[in-house]
C-alpha positions as CSV (number, residue, x, y, z in Angstrom):
1,S,19.4,-16.0,-7.4
2,F,17.0,-19.3,-7.8
3,K,18.5,-21.4,-5.6
4,L,17.8,-18.9,-3.0
5,F,14.6,-18.2,-3.7
6,Y,13.4,-22.1,-3.6
7,I,15.4,-22.6,-0.5
8,C,13.1,-19.7,0.9
9,V,9.9,-21.4,-0.2
10,Q,10.8,-24.6,1.1
11,A,11.2,-23.1,4.7
12,I,7.9,-21.3,4.2
13,A,6.3,-24.4,3.0
14,Q,7.6,-26.6,6.4
15,T,6.8,-24.1,8.8
16,S,3.2,-22.9,6.9
17,Q,0.0,-22.4,9.1
18,P,-3.4,-20.5,8.5
19,Y,-3.2,-17.1,7.4
20,K,-5.2,-14.4,9.1
21,R,-4.5,-11.4,7.4
22,S,-4.6,-10.4,3.7
23,I,-1.3,-8.5,2.4
24,D,-1.3,-6.3,-1.0
25,M,2.5,-6.6,-1.8
26,Q,1.4,-4.4,-5.1
27,T,0.8,-1.5,-3.4
28,A,3.2,-2.0,-0.2
29,L,6.3,-2.5,-2.7
30,G,5.5,-0.1,-5.5
31,V,8.7,-2.2,-7.3
32,A,9.0,-4.1,-10.9
33,K,7.9,-7.6,-10.7
34,P,10.9,-10.2,-11.5
35,F,7.9,-12.7,-11.6
36,S,4.9,-13.5,-13.7
37,F,1.8,-15.9,-12.4
38,I,-0.1,-18.6,-13.9
39,S,-3.3,-19.8,-12.1
40,R,-4.5,-23.2,-12.0
41,P,-6.5,-25.1,-9.3
42,V,-4.0,-25.9,-5.6
43,G,-2.5,-24.6,-2.8
44,G,0.5,-24.5,-0.4
45,A,3.1,-21.5,0.7
46,T,4.2,-20.8,-2.6
47,A,0.1,-20.5,-3.8
48,R,-0.5,-18.2,-0.9
49,L,2.8,-16.1,-1.6
50,T,1.3,-15.9,-4.9
51,R,-2.1,-14.8,-4.5
52,A,-0.6,-11.9,-1.7
53,F,1.4,-10.3,-4.6
54,Q,-1.5,-10.2,-6.7
55,G,-3.7,-8.4,-3.9
56,Q,-5.8,-11.4,-3.2
57,N,-6.6,-12.8,-0.2
58,P,-4.3,-15.5,0.6
59,G,-6.4,-17.6,3.0
60,A,-8.8,-18.2,-0.4
61,A,-9.7,-21.7,-1.4
62,P,-6.7,-23.0,-2.6
63,Q,-5.4,-23.0,-6.1
64,R,-2.4,-24.5,-8.3
65,C,-0.7,-21.6,-8.6
66,F,2.6,-21.5,-10.6
67,L,5.7,-19.0,-9.9
68,R,7.4,-18.4,-13.2
69,V,10.6,-16.5,-12.4
70,N,11.9,-14.4,-15.3
71,P,15.3,-15.4,-16.7
72,H,17.7,-13.8,-18.3
73,P,16.8,-13.1,-22.1
74,H,19.4,-16.1,-23.0
75,Q,17.9,-18.8,-20.4
76,R,15.0,-21.0,-20.4
77,T,11.9,-19.9,-18.3
78,R,11.8,-21.7,-14.7
79,V,8.4,-22.7,-13.3
80,L,8.1,-23.7,-9.4
81,R,5.4,-25.4,-8.8
82,A,3.4,-26.1,-5.6
83,S,3.3,-29.5,-4.1
84,R,1.7,-28.7,-1.1
85,R,-2.4,-28.6,-0.4
86,V,-2.8,-26.4,2.5
87,V,-6.5,-24.8,3.2
88,C,-6.3,-21.5,4.9
89,S,-8.7,-19.2,7.0
90,A,-8.9,-15.6,6.8
91,D,-11.1,-13.6,9.4
92,K,-12.8,-11.0,7.0
93,T,-12.9,-8.5,9.9
94,E,-9.0,-8.2,10.5
95,V,-8.5,-8.6,6.5
96,D,-10.8,-5.5,6.1
97,G,-8.7,-3.8,8.6
98,R,-5.9,-4.4,6.4
99,I,-3.5,-3.3,3.6
100,G,-5.0,-6.5,1.7
101,D,-8.4,-4.8,1.5
102,R,-9.4,-5.3,-2.2
103,W,-8.4,-2.2,-4.1
104,Q,-11.6,-2.1,-5.6
105,D,-13.5,-2.8,-2.8
106,I,-11.7,0.4,-1.3
107,R,-12.4,2.2,-4.5
108,A,-16.0,1.8,-4.3
109,D,-16.3,3.1,-0.6
110,L,-14.2,6.2,-1.6
111,L,-16.4,7.1,-4.5
112,K,-19.9,6.8,-2.3
113,W,-17.7,9.2,0.3
114,Q,-17.0,11.6,-2.6
115,S,-20.2,11.6,-3.5
116,D,-21.1,12.4,0.0
117,G,-19.0,15.3,0.0
118,K,-16.7,13.4,2.8
119,L,-14.1,13.3,0.6
120,K,-12.4,15.5,-2.0
121,T,-9.7,16.2,-4.2
122,I,-8.0,19.7,-5.4
123,S,-5.2,21.3,-6.4
124,P,-2.1,22.0,-5.3
125,E,-2.4,25.7,-5.8
126,A,-6.3,25.2,-4.1
127,A,-4.2,23.3,-1.4
128,E,-1.6,25.7,-0.4
129,G,-4.4,28.3,0.5
130,M,-6.6,25.8,2.7
131,W,-3.4,24.6,4.8
132,Q,-2.9,28.5,6.0
133,E,-6.4,28.2,7.2
134,D,-7.0,27.9,11.1
135,G,-7.7,24.3,11.8
136,V,-6.6,22.4,8.3
137,V,-4.4,19.5,9.4
138,F,-1.8,18.9,6.7
139,V,-0.5,15.2,6.7
140,D,2.2,14.0,4.3
141,V,1.7,10.0,4.5
142,Q,4.9,9.1,3.0
143,T,7.6,6.8,4.6
144,E,9.7,9.1,6.9
145,E,12.5,8.4,4.9
146,D,10.5,9.6,1.6
147,F,9.6,12.4,3.7
148,D,13.0,13.3,4.5
149,K,14.5,13.3,1.0
150,V,11.3,15.7,-0.1
151,H,8.2,17.2,1.7
152,A,5.5,20.2,1.5
153,I,6.4,23.4,3.4
154,G,4.0,23.3,6.4
155,T,3.2,19.3,6.3
156,V,3.4,16.8,9.2
157,C,4.7,13.1,8.6
158,I,2.6,10.6,9.4
159,P,3.7,7.4,7.9
160,L,0.8,5.1,6.4
161,F,4.0,2.1,6.3
162,T,6.5,2.0,8.6
163,P,9.7,-0.8,9.0
164,I,8.7,-4.3,10.2
165,E,9.6,-4.2,13.7
166,G,8.0,-7.4,15.2
167,N,8.6,-11.0,14.4
168,S,4.9,-12.4,14.3
169,W,4.5,-15.1,11.5
170,V,2.8,-12.4,9.1
171,Q,5.2,-10.6,9.7
172,Q,8.7,-12.6,8.7
173,Q,6.3,-14.1,5.5
174,R,6.2,-10.1,4.8
175,R,9.9,-10.1,5.0
176,V,10.1,-12.9,3.1
177,A,8.3,-11.6,0.4
178,F,9.8,-8.4,0.0
179,A,12.8,-10.0,0.1
180,L,11.8,-12.0,-3.1
181,Y,11.7,-8.7,-4.3
182,G,15.3,-7.4,-3.5
183,N,14.1,-5.2,-0.6
184,F,15.5,-6.4,2.5
185,N,13.9,-2.8,4.0
186,G,10.4,-4.5,4.2
187,T,7.6,-2.4,5.7
188,E,4.1,-2.5,7.0
189,E,1.2,-0.9,8.0
190,N,1.6,1.8,10.7
191,P,-0.4,0.2,14.0
192,A,-0.6,3.7,15.1
193,L,-1.6,5.6,12.2
194,L,-5.1,6.2,13.8
195,E,-3.3,7.3,17.3
196,E,-0.9,9.2,15.7
197,F,-4.1,11.5,13.4
198,E,-6.1,11.2,16.8
199,A,-3.1,13.4,18.5
200,Q,-2.7,15.9,15.6
201,C,-6.1,16.4,15.6
202,D,-6.5,16.9,19.1
203,G,-9.4,14.3,19.2
204,E,-11.4,16.6,16.5
205,K,-12.6,13.9,13.8
206,A,-14.6,17.0,12.5
207,L,-11.6,19.0,11.7
208,P,-10.6,19.4,8.1
209,V,-7.7,16.5,6.9
210,L,-5.3,17.4,3.8
211,L,-3.4,14.6,2.9
212,I,-0.3,14.1,0.1
213,C,1.8,11.6,-0.8
214,G,4.0,10.9,-3.5
215,V,2.1,10.8,-6.3
216,G,-1.8,11.4,-5.3
217,G,-3.7,8.4,-6.9
218,D,-6.7,8.7,-8.5
219,L,-10.2,7.5,-8.4
220,E,-11.5,8.0,-12.2
221,A,-11.4,5.1,-14.4
222,T,-9.7,5.5,-17.7
223,A,-8.3,3.1,-20.6
224,N,-5.3,2.4,-19.3
225,N,-6.2,2.5,-15.4
226,P,-10.0,0.9,-15.2
227,V,-9.8,1.1,-11.5
228,G,-8.2,4.2,-11.2
229,V,-4.9,4.9,-9.4
230,R,-4.1,3.8,-5.9
231,S,-1.8,5.3,-3.8
232,R,-0.7,6.2,0.0
233,S,-3.1,9.2,0.5
234,L,-6.1,7.6,-0.9
235,I,-5.7,4.6,1.4
236,A,-5.1,6.8,4.4
237,A,-8.0,8.4,3.5
238,H,-9.8,5.5,3.4
239,R,-8.9,4.4,7.0
240,L,-10.1,8.1,8.2
241,L,-13.3,8.1,6.4
242,K,-13.3,4.4,7.5
243,N,-13.0,5.2,11.5
244,G,-15.5,8.3,11.8
245,Y,-13.5,11.2,9.7
246,D,-15.7,13.2,7.6
247,N,-14.1,16.1,6.1
248,V,-10.9,14.7,4.2
249,T,-9.2,16.3,1.1
250,I,-6.3,14.8,-1.2
251,V,-3.6,16.8,-2.8
252,E,-4.0,16.3,-6.1
253,G,-0.6,14.9,-7.8
254,G,1.2,14.4,-4.1
255,V,4.5,15.9,-3.7
256,R,5.1,15.9,-7.5
257,G,2.1,17.8,-8.2
258,W,3.4,20.5,-5.9
259,F,6.6,20.2,-6.8
260,R,6.1,21.4,-10.4
261,S,3.6,23.9,-9.2
262,Q,6.4,25.9,-8.0
263,L,5.0,25.7,-4.2
264,P,7.4,25.6,-1.6
265,T,9.3,22.1,-0.6
266,T,12.4,21.5,1.1
267,L,13.9,21.2,-2.1
268,T,15.4,24.0,-4.1
269,H,13.6,24.6,-7.6
270,D,16.9,24.3,-9.4
271,E,17.7,21.0,-7.9
272,V,16.4,18.1,-10.4
273,W,14.1,15.5,-8.7
């Protein structure tokens, strides 16, 4: 309810302190937003949350941000205004290593690696033939919950996101942000992601890594998606390539494309998915 939302925002405002990280909630949540945003010059806790939802750096220069709560069609739209002015700092090194990285920057890096031959995208049919070759590591970066529901035969699960378990300031604010979307099972980037990949590859970063997620993503610009379509496999690829891996391949269409191609999954093909 609006009252609960207002109480949450006020609680955050009373305990606010500088951010050191940025959170891209659009990628993390993947759900419809019950809010619309009006940006005007100021700050405060609501402003930082608004910038986080929009994939911006919460530690950027303060702006006046209005969070419009979309009500029932027969009710008047309510607008909550941030009244406190809080200047936050952000360490670029820490921000660059988080999901809060701007998608435009991630995409630019991926396009460069693609032109260098370090990143490739292949069809599900080609991927099936590739993973059967010796030395190919086939990884599903969906959450463990999604992996348990359905995955391609032959994959191992190294989730890009895992449930929030700590109680740091950033983690608490992340829980609140998820709750504002009606999701009480918030996730954060897997802190052991690189270690798990290193173990799976036996420390050999030159091994070919085949990545699959739910939808696959797309780097190509289109009229409807001028900056492509981001996905977990693309973000995971960025993390790997940024840390020395040089042979990463994305499965086009993800698990859904794999299923539509009638390739082996944990579902039978007469099941509706």
